[in-house]
C-alpha beads as a LAMMPS data file, in Angstrom:
LAMMPS data file: protein, C-alpha beads

254 atoms
253 bonds

1 atom types
1 bond types

-500.0 500.0 xlo xhi
-500.0 500.0 ylo yhi
-500.0 500.0 zlo zhi

Masses

1 110.0

Atoms # bond

1 1 1 294.319 -2.358 -343.481
2 1 1 292.065 -1.958 -346.340
3 1 1 290.561 -4.796 -348.775
4 1 1 288.669 -3.317 -351.747
5 1 1 287.228 -4.909 -354.874
6 1 1 283.970 -5.281 -356.567
7 1 1 282.788 -7.335 -353.613
8 1 1 282.892 -4.407 -351.219
9 1 1 285.234 -2.964 -348.736
10 1 1 286.605 -3.591 -345.254
11 1 1 288.651 -1.185 -343.300
12 1 1 290.086 -1.405 -339.680
13 1 1 291.677 1.443 -337.905
14 1 1 293.043 1.609 -334.492
15 1 1 293.160 4.320 -331.773
16 1 1 294.739 3.378 -328.389
17 1 1 292.862 0.088 -327.540
18 1 1 289.810 0.735 -329.731
19 1 1 289.627 -1.117 -333.044
20 1 1 287.010 0.389 -335.693
21 1 1 285.856 -1.836 -338.533
22 1 1 284.043 -0.366 -341.405
23 1 1 282.394 -2.440 -343.975
24 1 1 280.977 -1.067 -347.274
25 1 1 279.315 -2.076 -350.538
26 1 1 277.790 0.153 -353.385
27 1 1 274.371 -1.563 -353.092
28 1 1 273.359 -0.096 -349.871
29 1 1 276.002 -1.823 -347.745
30 1 1 274.847 -5.183 -348.608
31 1 1 276.860 -8.246 -347.996
32 1 1 278.248 -10.711 -350.753
33 1 1 279.573 -13.782 -349.336
34 1 1 283.266 -12.605 -349.647
35 1 1 282.650 -9.664 -347.718
36 1 1 280.982 -11.649 -344.977
37 1 1 283.932 -13.880 -344.748
38 1 1 286.260 -10.969 -344.579
39 1 1 284.397 -9.415 -341.723
40 1 1 284.076 -12.705 -339.895
41 1 1 287.796 -13.215 -340.230
42 1 1 288.596 -9.637 -338.996
43 1 1 286.367 -10.267 -335.871
44 1 1 288.106 -13.524 -335.159
45 1 1 291.532 -11.860 -335.554
46 1 1 290.737 -8.869 -333.394
47 1 1 289.279 -11.168 -330.696
48 1 1 292.876 -12.465 -330.106
49 1 1 294.487 -9.147 -330.309
50 1 1 295.833 -8.216 -326.882
51 1 1 296.127 -4.488 -327.871
52 1 1 292.469 -4.235 -328.424
53 1 1 289.864 -4.135 -325.697
54 1 1 286.759 -2.676 -327.554
55 1 1 285.525 -2.875 -331.246
56 1 1 283.380 -0.403 -333.058
57 1 1 281.374 -1.787 -335.952
58 1 1 280.245 0.574 -338.477
59 1 1 279.317 0.824 -342.181
60 1 1 280.296 3.533 -344.790
61 1 1 278.382 6.415 -346.029
62 1 1 275.560 8.534 -344.408
63 1 1 272.545 6.481 -345.510
64 1 1 271.784 2.693 -345.166
65 1 1 273.499 0.905 -342.446
66 1 1 273.136 -2.479 -344.090
67 1 1 270.567 -4.019 -346.429
68 1 1 271.425 -7.610 -345.608
69 1 1 272.374 -10.285 -348.254
70 1 1 273.311 -9.679 -351.721
71 1 1 270.336 -10.290 -354.159
72 1 1 272.753 -10.708 -356.980
73 1 1 274.393 -13.752 -355.347
74 1 1 271.061 -15.128 -354.067
75 1 1 269.854 -15.317 -357.641
76 1 1 272.863 -17.292 -358.494
77 1 1 272.251 -20.047 -355.963
78 1 1 271.562 -23.304 -358.027
79 1 1 271.142 -25.839 -355.381
80 1 1 270.622 -26.635 -351.714
81 1 1 274.242 -26.975 -351.025
82 1 1 275.108 -23.520 -352.558
83 1 1 272.270 -22.108 -350.683
84 1 1 273.273 -23.473 -347.328
85 1 1 276.764 -22.372 -348.020
86 1 1 275.673 -18.814 -348.790
87 1 1 273.395 -18.371 -345.739
88 1 1 275.987 -20.072 -343.458
89 1 1 278.089 -16.786 -344.105
90 1 1 275.762 -14.911 -341.676
91 1 1 275.843 -17.810 -339.229
92 1 1 279.610 -17.788 -339.235
93 1 1 279.554 -13.948 -338.585
94 1 1 277.114 -13.951 -335.774
95 1 1 278.924 -16.654 -334.118
96 1 1 282.185 -14.725 -334.437
97 1 1 280.633 -11.643 -332.847
98 1 1 279.073 -13.839 -330.061
99 1 1 282.305 -15.449 -329.256
100 1 1 284.584 -12.538 -329.791
101 1 1 286.547 -11.720 -326.511
102 1 1 286.044 -7.979 -327.144
103 1 1 282.909 -6.023 -326.425
104 1 1 281.267 -4.906 -329.834
105 1 1 279.743 -1.448 -330.141
106 1 1 277.623 -0.845 -333.126
107 1 1 277.287 2.450 -334.900
108 1 1 274.147 2.582 -337.021
109 1 1 273.703 5.679 -339.187
110 1 1 270.689 4.571 -341.099
111 1 1 268.198 1.827 -342.308
112 1 1 268.868 -1.694 -341.777
113 1 1 267.208 -4.837 -343.547
114 1 1 267.314 -8.581 -342.805
115 1 1 270.803 -9.491 -342.270
116 1 1 271.693 -5.938 -341.129
117 1 1 269.162 -6.250 -338.321
118 1 1 270.921 -9.566 -337.346
119 1 1 274.304 -7.899 -337.225
120 1 1 272.929 -5.034 -335.043
121 1 1 271.533 -7.563 -332.595
122 1 1 274.687 -9.333 -332.228
123 1 1 276.450 -6.098 -331.089
124 1 1 276.678 -5.744 -327.398
125 1 1 275.840 -1.881 -327.243
126 1 1 274.454 0.054 -330.181
127 1 1 274.207 3.694 -331.053
128 1 1 271.765 4.570 -333.822
129 1 1 270.125 7.679 -335.172
130 1 1 266.388 8.667 -335.564
131 1 1 266.953 7.645 -339.128
132 1 1 267.874 3.992 -338.214
133 1 1 264.622 2.325 -339.212
134 1 1 264.597 -1.567 -339.455
135 1 1 262.830 -4.161 -341.448
136 1 1 262.625 -8.011 -341.585
137 1 1 261.684 -8.357 -345.304
138 1 1 262.625 -12.110 -345.679
139 1 1 259.150 -13.474 -345.943
140 1 1 258.293 -11.163 -348.752
141 1 1 261.020 -12.877 -350.952
142 1 1 260.058 -16.316 -349.958
143 1 1 262.406 -17.161 -347.112
144 1 1 262.497 -15.990 -343.553
145 1 1 264.989 -14.529 -341.011
146 1 1 265.899 -17.946 -339.675
147 1 1 269.673 -17.567 -339.311
148 1 1 269.540 -14.249 -337.476
149 1 1 266.311 -15.013 -335.647
150 1 1 268.187 -16.308 -332.423
151 1 1 270.207 -12.977 -332.204
152 1 1 266.951 -10.781 -332.989
153 1 1 264.716 -12.526 -330.332
154 1 1 267.484 -12.549 -327.812
155 1 1 267.816 -8.777 -328.133
156 1 1 264.240 -7.695 -328.538
157 1 1 262.118 -10.771 -327.609
158 1 1 260.329 -13.406 -329.471
159 1 1 257.050 -11.117 -329.570
160 1 1 258.708 -8.216 -331.306
161 1 1 260.619 -10.347 -333.478
162 1 1 257.501 -12.048 -334.676
163 1 1 255.791 -8.627 -335.171
164 1 1 258.526 -7.592 -337.608
165 1 1 258.628 -10.891 -339.494
166 1 1 255.209 -11.192 -340.094
167 1 1 254.856 -7.707 -341.595
168 1 1 257.940 -7.872 -343.926
169 1 1 256.807 -4.770 -345.953
170 1 1 256.682 -2.440 -342.741
171 1 1 259.334 -0.392 -341.513
172 1 1 259.885 -0.198 -337.737
173 1 1 261.005 3.146 -336.465
174 1 1 264.205 3.749 -334.825
175 1 1 262.280 4.937 -331.883
176 1 1 260.569 1.398 -331.809
177 1 1 263.966 -0.418 -332.107
178 1 1 265.029 1.831 -329.188
179 1 1 262.081 0.967 -326.820
180 1 1 262.545 -2.844 -327.705
181 1 1 266.200 -2.802 -326.782
182 1 1 267.761 -3.202 -330.162
183 1 1 269.380 0.229 -329.751
184 1 1 270.914 1.306 -326.537
185 1 1 271.183 4.922 -327.390
186 1 1 269.525 7.112 -330.129
187 1 1 271.851 10.016 -331.192
188 1 1 271.205 12.837 -333.530
189 1 1 273.305 12.164 -336.752
190 1 1 275.478 15.202 -336.061
191 1 1 276.360 13.889 -332.669
192 1 1 276.655 10.192 -333.453
193 1 1 280.432 9.737 -334.131
194 1 1 281.196 11.857 -330.940
195 1 1 278.868 9.849 -328.899
196 1 1 280.267 6.536 -330.049
197 1 1 283.840 7.827 -329.615
198 1 1 283.264 9.022 -326.057
199 1 1 281.559 5.718 -324.914
200 1 1 284.203 3.555 -326.693
201 1 1 287.088 5.387 -324.927
202 1 1 285.347 5.192 -321.535
203 1 1 284.536 1.477 -321.919
204 1 1 288.106 0.771 -323.120
205 1 1 289.561 2.621 -319.921
206 1 1 288.117 -0.412 -317.726
207 1 1 289.897 -3.646 -316.850
208 1 1 290.293 -5.607 -319.932
209 1 1 289.885 -8.780 -318.048
210 1 1 286.743 -7.515 -316.618
211 1 1 285.366 -6.640 -319.979
212 1 1 286.295 -10.190 -321.277
213 1 1 284.392 -11.722 -318.360
214 1 1 281.469 -9.583 -318.724
215 1 1 281.375 -10.466 -322.468
216 1 1 281.034 -14.266 -321.402
217 1 1 277.990 -13.365 -319.044
218 1 1 276.279 -11.300 -321.706
219 1 1 276.203 -14.244 -323.980
220 1 1 275.621 -17.107 -321.501
221 1 1 273.258 -19.631 -322.944
222 1 1 273.998 -19.293 -326.554
223 1 1 276.614 -22.165 -326.837
224 1 1 274.155 -24.138 -328.990
225 1 1 274.406 -21.456 -331.668
226 1 1 277.309 -23.157 -333.233
227 1 1 275.014 -25.784 -334.695
228 1 1 271.749 -24.099 -334.535
229 1 1 272.639 -21.164 -336.891
230 1 1 273.993 -23.625 -339.423
231 1 1 270.850 -25.641 -339.321
232 1 1 268.859 -22.514 -340.008
233 1 1 271.167 -21.751 -342.915
234 1 1 270.211 -25.201 -344.332
235 1 1 266.451 -24.236 -344.015
236 1 1 266.921 -21.051 -345.839
237 1 1 269.185 -22.511 -348.432
238 1 1 266.395 -24.744 -349.486
239 1 1 263.612 -22.076 -349.415
240 1 1 265.638 -19.652 -351.784
241 1 1 265.311 -22.252 -354.559
242 1 1 261.620 -21.919 -354.569
243 1 1 259.786 -20.495 -357.581
244 1 1 258.263 -17.980 -355.167
245 1 1 261.714 -16.851 -354.053
246 1 1 263.145 -16.564 -357.660
247 1 1 260.280 -14.531 -358.868
248 1 1 260.136 -12.321 -355.634
249 1 1 264.073 -11.776 -356.007
250 1 1 263.647 -10.740 -359.625
251 1 1 260.803 -8.451 -358.782
252 1 1 262.779 -6.771 -356.007
253 1 1 265.721 -6.239 -358.349
254 1 1 263.531 -4.559 -361.028

Bonds

1 1 1 2
2 1 2 3
3 1 3 4
4 1 4 5
5 1 5 6
6 1 6 7
7 1 7 8
8 1 8 9
9 1 9 10
10 1 10 11
11 1 11 12
12 1 12 13
13 1 13 14
14 1 14 15
15 1 15 16
16 1 16 17
17 1 17 18
18 1 18 19
19 1 19 20
20 1 20 21
21 1 21 22
22 1 22 23
23 1 23 24
24 1 24 25
25 1 25 26
26 1 26 27
27 1 27 28
28 1 28 29
29 1 29 30
30 1 30 31
31 1 31 32
32 1 32 33
33 1 33 34
34 1 34 35
35 1 35 36
36 1 36 37
37 1 37 38
38 1 38 39
39 1 39 40
40 1 40 41
41 1 41 42
42 1 42 43
43 1 43 44
44 1 44 45
45 1 45 46
46 1 46 47
47 1 47 48
48 1 48 49
49 1 49 50
50 1 50 51
51 1 51 52
52 1 52 53
53 1 53 54
54 1 54 55
55 1 55 56
56 1 56 57
57 1 57 58
58 1 58 59
59 1 59 60
60 1 60 61
61 1 61 62
62 1 62 63
63 1 63 64
64 1 64 65
65 1 65 66
66 1 66 67
67 1 67 68
68 1 68 69
69 1 69 70
70 1 70 71
71 1 71 72
72 1 72 73
73 1 73 74
74 1 74 75
75 1 75 76
76 1 76 77
77 1 77 78
78 1 78 79
79 1 79 80
80 1 80 81
81 1 81 82
82 1 82 83
83 1 83 84
84 1 84 85
85 1 85 86
86 1 86 87
87 1 87 88
88 1 88 89
89 1 89 90
90 1 90 91
91 1 91 92
92 1 92 93
93 1 93 94
94 1 94 95
95 1 95 96
96 1 96 97
97 1 97 98
98 1 98 99
99 1 99 100
100 1 100 101
101 1 101 102
102 1 102 103
103 1 103 104
104 1 104 105
105 1 105 106
106 1 106 107
107 1 107 108
108 1 108 109
109 1 109 110
110 1 110 111
111 1 111 112
112 1 112 113
113 1 113 114
114 1 114 115
115 1 115 116
116 1 116 117
117 1 117 118
118 1 118 119
119 1 119 120
120 1 120 121
121 1 121 122
122 1 122 123
123 1 123 124
124 1 124 125
125 1 125 126
126 1 126 127
127 1 127 128
128 1 128 129
129 1 129 130
130 1 130 131
131 1 131 132
132 1 132 133
133 1 133 134
134 1 134 135
135 1 135 136
136 1 136 137
137 1 137 138
138 1 138 139
139 1 139 140
140 1 140 141
141 1 141 142
142 1 142 143
143 1 143 144
144 1 144 145
145 1 145 146
146 1 146 147
147 1 147 148
148 1 148 149
149 1 149 150
150 1 150 151
151 1 151 152
152 1 152 153
153 1 153 154
154 1 154 155
155 1 155 156
156 1 156 157
157 1 157 158
158 1 158 159
159 1 159 160
160 1 160 161
161 1 161 162
162 1 162 163
163 1 163 164
164 1 164 165
165 1 165 166
166 1 166 167
167 1 167 168
168 1 168 169
169 1 169 170
170 1 170 171
171 1 171 172
172 1 172 173
173 1 173 174
174 1 174 175
175 1 175 176
176 1 176 177
177 1 177 178
178 1 178 179
179 1 179 180
180 1 180 181
181 1 181 182
182 1 182 183
183 1 183 184
184 1 184 185
185 1 185 186
186 1 186 187
187 1 187 188
188 1 188 189
189 1 189 190
190 1 190 191
191 1 191 192
192 1 192 193
193 1 193 194
194 1 194 195
195 1 195 196
196 1 196 197
197 1 197 198
198 1 198 199
199 1 199 200
200 1 200 201
201 1 201 202
202 1 202 203
203 1 203 204
204 1 204 205
205 1 205 206
206 1 206 207
207 1 207 208
208 1 208 209
209 1 209 210
210 1 210 211
211 1 211 212
212 1 212 213
213 1 213 214
214 1 214 215
215 1 215 216
216 1 216 217
217 1 217 218
218 1 218 219
219 1 219 220
220 1 220 221
221 1 221 222
222 1 222 223
223 1 223 224
224 1 224 225
225 1 225 226
226 1 226 227
227 1 227 228
228 1 228 229
229 1 229 230
230 1 230 231
231 1 231 232
232 1 232 233
233 1 233 234
234 1 234 235
235 1 235 236
236 1 236 237
237 1 237 238
238 1 238 239
239 1 239 240
240 1 240 241
241 1 241 242
242 1 242 243
243 1 243 244
244 1 244 245
245 1 245 246
246 1 246 247
247 1 247 248
248 1 248 249
249 1 249 250
250 1 250 251
251 1 251 252
252 1 252 253
253 1 253 254
């Protein structure tokens, strides 16, 4: 299936019991709210698909994996309700990935910023390349990585999350991400697709019920995220209305 418009693209392909979901947007694979909702719905649908045992999540192109939220839409937020609604999109996506009955393999071909790092953190196993540097830039635009923080901290620890957050202009290398546990495997770009495919095929050959039970164990203790991430969206929704955020977003756009 393929969904295309000015809000980005979403495509899902199937091979045996492996579903590959690819998202894309001309602005460095950023996420307008509509695309976030589409990806969330797709993850929820695949979770209930008895013919799927493993999901591969990837983005289009050879450069950026994901640059996070759409700055254009952030600038359109006029009140707290709209702000909360926008950032709740990431909350719903992360919860969908967490609640998904299938194990999710991330394929990260390039840099990720903000919400993109959150999406990587919500994958169960991640392949990346040496070009897959990461950054949490939220403080620089007057907000913070509040919605994605639980996922990032769970994956790399509170100390490493803090190190990233408090240096919002600093890129962390893919090697750093691998050392901290964000990435499971670093592959050369030319080998990335083959390595992902081989691993997905092997994983999908295991007992689907065992994989489902393993998914539950991996995410034990995160049940409170249903409300926590929405509370964090409310915090961000307020902050994005500040003069600091407005000015910073306009500067970033320039």
